[in-house]
C-alpha positions, 0 to 999 in steps of 0.5 A: 500500500502506498503511503501519502505524505501530504494532503495534496498527494492524497487529493491527487490520488483521489482525483486519479482514482475517481477519474478511472473508476468514477463512472463504474461507481456512479453506475453502481450507486444508481443501480443500487438505488434503483434496485432499492426503489424497485424492490420497495415498489415490488413489495408495496405492489405485492402487499396491495395484491395480497390485500385485494385477494384477501378482501375478495376472499372475505367477500366470498365467505360472506356470500356463501352464507347468503347466496350459494349460487353466486358464491359457487360462480364467484368462487370458481372465478376466484380460483381460476384468477388466483391459482398460486394464492394461498386463499385458493385452497381455502376457497376450494374447501368451502366450495366442496362443502357447498357441493356436498350439501347438494350431494354433488360428489363429482364437484366435491372431489374436484374441489377437494383435489384443487384444495390439495394441489394448492394447499399452502401448508401440510395441515391444509393439505391433510385436512383436504385429503381426509375429506376426499378420502371419506367421500371416496369411501362413501362412493366405494372408491376404496383403492382411490381412498387408500391412495389419498390416505397414503400421500405422505400426510403428517404424522399428527393425522395418523388417528384420522387416517387409520379410522378412515381406513378402518371404515373402508375395510369394514364396508368391504367386509374385511373385519380383521383389517378394520379392527386393526386399523381402529386399534391403531387409531385408538393407540394414536389418541384418536378417541380424543377427537373421535369418541365413536372409535371405541364403539366401532371397535366394540362392534367388531369384538370377536365372539368367542364360540365355545366348542360344541360338547358331544353328548355321551349316551351311557351304555346300559349296564347288563347284570348277571340276572338280566343276562340269564 
């Protein structure tokens, strides 16, 4: 490193450095400043968009309680226009619930599938998956239901998963598998959220059949007097 002995030498050195590198430094400062402004603008724009989507979602939820038809139409539109937004999954769950009241199971499956695919968290994905599996069991789509339940759901949902599996096995007449599934659900503290689990298991209690005893008929005793 060079050592400058006088202020004049320092000033001349600064002038020379600025003459060689001033344009690059200025450009860097300008780009940095522009980037800062652009980033803040981007953040503000994103925030405005999020608030607008949030307001639209809130309006939809209010509409769902007063005008089911308009809610369904606007809900579908909301999903198509906000495919990557976290509110899409919640809207799809609400639409599925509305379709279920009309027993429109095709729409229920469609909306729950959308909720799963767009879920922003594993928890919402699991809730949508459990609801879809229950519908599939009700429609006797057992293989699809098991595939839905085996889709890497969080361990916290083990009890609910096993209970639905038990229901599917029971409807198929597979009582041993149903019993095992219900026992696994109870072991995972499932009774805390589904008290009927114990009733389901009790209904499957094995009936112990005692072996049938063969009736023994005593042979008549023949005495000497009778023999004669």
